[in-house]
C-alpha positions as CSV (number, residue, x, y, z in Angstrom):
1,M,0.0,0.0,0.0
2,S,1.5,3.3,-1.0
3,R,1.5,6.3,1.2
4,Q,-0.1,9.5,0.0
5,R,2.1,12.5,-0.2
6,R,1.0,15.4,2.1
7,S,1.3,19.0,1.1
8,F,1.5,22.0,3.5
9,S,0.6,25.6,3.0
10,A,3.2,28.3,3.0
11,K,1.6,29.8,6.0
12,F,1.8,26.6,8.0
13,K,5.5,26.2,7.0
14,S,6.4,29.7,7.9
15,D,4.5,29.6,11.2
16,L,6.5,26.5,12.2
17,V,9.8,27.9,11.2
18,I,9.2,31.2,13.0
19,E,8.2,29.2,16.1
20,L,11.4,27.2,15.8
21,L,13.5,30.4,15.4
22,K,12.0,31.8,18.6
23,G,13.8,29.0,20.4
24,E,11.0,28.1,22.8
25,K,10.7,24.6,21.5
26,D,13.3,22.4,19.9
27,I,13.0,20.9,16.4
28,N,12.0,17.4,17.6
29,T,9.3,18.7,19.8
30,L,7.8,20.8,17.0
31,A,8.0,18.0,14.6
32,V,6.2,15.5,16.9
33,E,3.5,18.1,17.8
34,N,2.8,18.7,14.1
35,N,3.2,15.1,12.9
36,I,6.1,15.8,10.5
37,Q,9.6,14.6,10.2
38,P,12.4,16.8,11.8
39,N,14.3,16.7,8.5
40,L,11.4,18.3,6.8
41,L,11.3,21.1,9.3
42,R,15.1,21.6,9.0
43,N,14.7,21.9,5.2
44,W,11.9,24.5,5.6
45,K,14.1,26.5,8.1
46,K,17.0,26.4,5.6
47,E,14.8,27.5,2.7
48,F,13.2,30.3,4.9
49,L,16.6,31.7,5.9
50,D,18.1,31.4,2.4
51,K,15.2,33.4,0.9
52,A,14.9,35.9,3.8
53,S,16.9,38.6,2.0
54,V,14.3,38.7,-0.8
55,V,12.0,40.6,1.6
56,F,14.4,43.6,1.7
57,D,15.2,43.5,-2.1
58,D,14.3,46.9,-3.6
59,K,14.4,45.4,-7.1
60,R,11.7,43.0,-6.4
61,E,9.2,45.8,-5.8
62,G,10.2,47.5,-9.0
63,N,9.9,44.3,-11.0
64,L,6.4,43.8,-9.6
65,K,5.4,47.3,-10.6
66,E,6.8,46.7,-14.1
67,K,4.9,43.4,-14.4
68,L,1.7,45.0,-13.3
69,V,2.0,47.8,-15.8
70,E,2.7,45.2,-18.6
71,E,-0.3,43.1,-17.5
72,R,-2.6,46.1,-17.6
73,R,-1.3,47.0,-21.0
74,E,-1.9,43.5,-22.3
75,K,-5.4,43.4,-20.8
76,A,-6.2,46.7,-22.5
77,E,-5.0,45.3,-25.8
78,Y,-7.1,42.2,-25.4
79,A,-10.2,44.2,-24.5
80,K,-9.7,46.3,-27.6
81,K,-9.3,43.2,-29.8
82,V,-12.4,41.6,-28.2
83,G,-14.3,44.8,-29.0
84,Q,-13.1,44.8,-32.6
85,L,-14.0,41.2,-33.1
86,T,-17.4,41.6,-31.5
87,M,-18.2,44.5,-33.9
88,Q,-17.1,42.4,-36.9
89,V,-19.2,39.5,-35.8
90,D,-22.2,41.7,-35.3
91,W,-21.7,43.4,-38.8
92,L,-21.3,40.0,-40.4
93,K,-24.6,38.7,-38.8
94,K,-26.4,41.8,-40.0
95,K,-25.1,41.5,-43.6
96,S,-25.9,37.7,-43.6
97,E,-29.5,38.5,-42.6
98,E,-29.8,41.1,-45.3
99,I,-28.4,38.8,-48.0
100,C,-29.7,35.3,-46.9
101,G,-32.7,36.1,-44.7
102,S,-33.2,35.7,-41.0
103,D,-32.7,31.9,-41.0
104,Y,-29.2,32.2,-42.6
105,E,-27.6,30.2,-39.7
106,S,-29.6,27.1,-40.6
107,K,-28.4,27.2,-44.2
108,F,-24.7,27.1,-43.1
109,S,-24.7,24.9,-40.0
110,P,-22.8,21.7,-40.5
111,K,-24.8,18.6,-41.4
112,P,-24.3,15.4,-39.4
113,F,-22.6,12.6,-41.2
114,D,-24.7,9.6,-42.2
115,D,-23.6,6.3,-40.8
Protein backbone atom coordinates (compact mmCIF):
# COMPACT_ATOMS: atom_id res chain seq x y z
CA MET A 1 0.00 0.00 0.00
CA SER A 2 1.48 3.34 -1.03
CA ARG A 3 1.49 6.32 1.24
CA GLN A 4 -0.13 9.50 -0.05
CA ARG A 5 2.13 12.55 -0.16
CA ARG A 6 0.96 15.41 2.05
CA SER A 7 1.27 19.05 1.11
CA PHE A 8 1.54 21.95 3.50
CA SER A 9 0.57 25.58 2.97
CA ALA A 10 3.18 28.31 2.95
CA LYS A 11 1.58 29.83 6.04
CA PHE A 12 1.83 26.57 7.97
CA LYS A 13 5.49 26.18 7.02
CA SER A 14 6.42 29.75 7.89
CA ASP A 15 4.55 29.62 11.20
CA LEU A 16 6.46 26.51 12.24
CA VAL A 17 9.81 27.94 11.16
CA ILE A 18 9.17 31.18 13.05
CA GLU A 19 8.20 29.20 16.13
CA LEU A 20 11.41 27.20 15.75
CA LEU A 21 13.49 30.36 15.39
CA LYS A 22 12.00 31.79 18.59
CA GLY A 23 13.77 28.97 20.38
CA GLU A 24 10.98 28.13 22.79
CA LYS A 25 10.74 24.57 21.46
CA ASP A 26 13.34 22.36 19.85
CA ILE A 27 13.01 20.90 16.37
CA ASN A 28 12.04 17.42 17.55
CA THR A 29 9.26 18.72 19.80
CA LEU A 30 7.77 20.85 17.02
CA ALA A 31 8.00 17.96 14.57
CA VAL A 32 6.21 15.54 16.90
CA GLU A 33 3.51 18.08 17.78
CA ASN A 34 2.77 18.67 14.09
CA ASN A 35 3.20 15.08 12.93
CA ILE A 36 6.05 15.82 10.51
CA GLN A 37 9.63 14.63 10.19
CA PRO A 38 12.36 16.75 11.81
CA ASN A 39 14.33 16.74 8.52
CA LEU A 40 11.37 18.33 6.77
CA LEU A 41 11.32 21.10 9.35
CA ARG A 42 15.10 21.56 8.95
CA ASN A 43 14.66 21.92 5.19
CA TRP A 44 11.90 24.49 5.64
CA LYS A 45 14.10 26.47 8.06
CA LYS A 46 17.02 26.41 5.62
CA GLU A 47 14.82 27.54 2.72
CA PHE A 48 13.25 30.25 4.89
CA LEU A 49 16.62 31.66 5.90
CA ASP A 50 18.07 31.39 2.38
CA LYS A 51 15.22 33.43 0.93
CA ALA A 52 14.85 35.93 3.78
CA SER A 53 16.90 38.58 1.97
CA VAL A 54 14.25 38.75 -0.78
CA VAL A 55 11.97 40.60 1.64
CA PHE A 56 14.37 43.56 1.66
CA ASP A 57 15.18 43.49 -2.05
CA ASP A 58 14.26 46.86 -3.62
CA LYS A 59 14.45 45.42 -7.14
CA ARG A 60 11.65 43.00 -6.36
CA GLU A 61 9.15 45.81 -5.82
CA GLY A 62 10.22 47.53 -9.03
CA ASN A 63 9.86 44.30 -10.96
CA LEU A 64 6.38 43.77 -9.56
CA LYS A 65 5.36 47.29 -10.62
CA GLU A 66 6.75 46.71 -14.12
CA LYS A 67 4.91 43.42 -14.40
CA LEU A 68 1.66 45.04 -13.25
CA VAL A 69 1.99 47.81 -15.84
CA GLU A 70 2.73 45.23 -18.55
CA GLU A 71 -0.26 43.07 -17.53
CA ARG A 72 -2.57 46.09 -17.57
CA ARG A 73 -1.32 47.05 -21.04
CA GLU A 74 -1.89 43.51 -22.33
CA LYS A 75 -5.37 43.44 -20.76
CA ALA A 76 -6.25 46.72 -22.50
CA GLU A 77 -5.02 45.32 -25.83
CA TYR A 78 -7.11 42.18 -25.36
CA ALA A 79 -10.19 44.22 -24.48
CA LYS A 80 -9.67 46.34 -27.60
CA LYS A 81 -9.29 43.22 -29.76
CA VAL A 82 -12.42 41.62 -28.25
CA GLY A 83 -14.32 44.82 -29.01
CA GLN A 84 -13.14 44.81 -32.62
CA LEU A 85 -14.03 41.15 -33.10
CA THR A 86 -17.45 41.64 -31.52
CA MET A 87 -18.16 44.51 -33.90
CA GLN A 88 -17.05 42.40 -36.88
CA VAL A 89 -19.24 39.46 -35.85
CA ASP A 90 -22.24 41.75 -35.35
CA TRP A 91 -21.66 43.36 -38.76
CA LEU A 92 -21.35 39.95 -40.44
CA LYS A 93 -24.56 38.73 -38.80
CA LYS A 94 -26.40 41.83 -40.00
CA LYS A 95 -25.12 41.48 -43.56
CA SER A 96 -25.87 37.75 -43.58
CA GLU A 97 -29.46 38.45 -42.56
CA GLU A 98 -29.76 41.09 -45.29
CA ILE A 99 -28.41 38.77 -47.98
CA CYS A 100 -29.68 35.33 -46.92
CA GLY A 101 -32.67 36.08 -44.71
CA SER A 102 -33.19 35.73 -40.98
CA ASP A 103 -32.72 31.94 -41.03
CA TYR A 104 -29.23 32.18 -42.57
CA GLU A 105 -27.65 30.18 -39.74
CA SER A 106 -29.62 27.05 -40.59
CA LYS A 107 -28.37 27.20 -44.18
CA PHE A 108 -24.73 27.12 -43.12
CA SER A 109 -24.74 24.91 -40.03
CA PRO A 110 -22.79 21.68 -40.49
CA LYS A 111 -24.81 18.62 -41.43
CA PRO A 112 -24.29 15.43 -39.39
CA PHE A 113 -22.60 12.55 -41.19
CA ASP A 114 -24.73 9.59 -42.19
CA ASP A 115 -23.62 6.26 -40.79
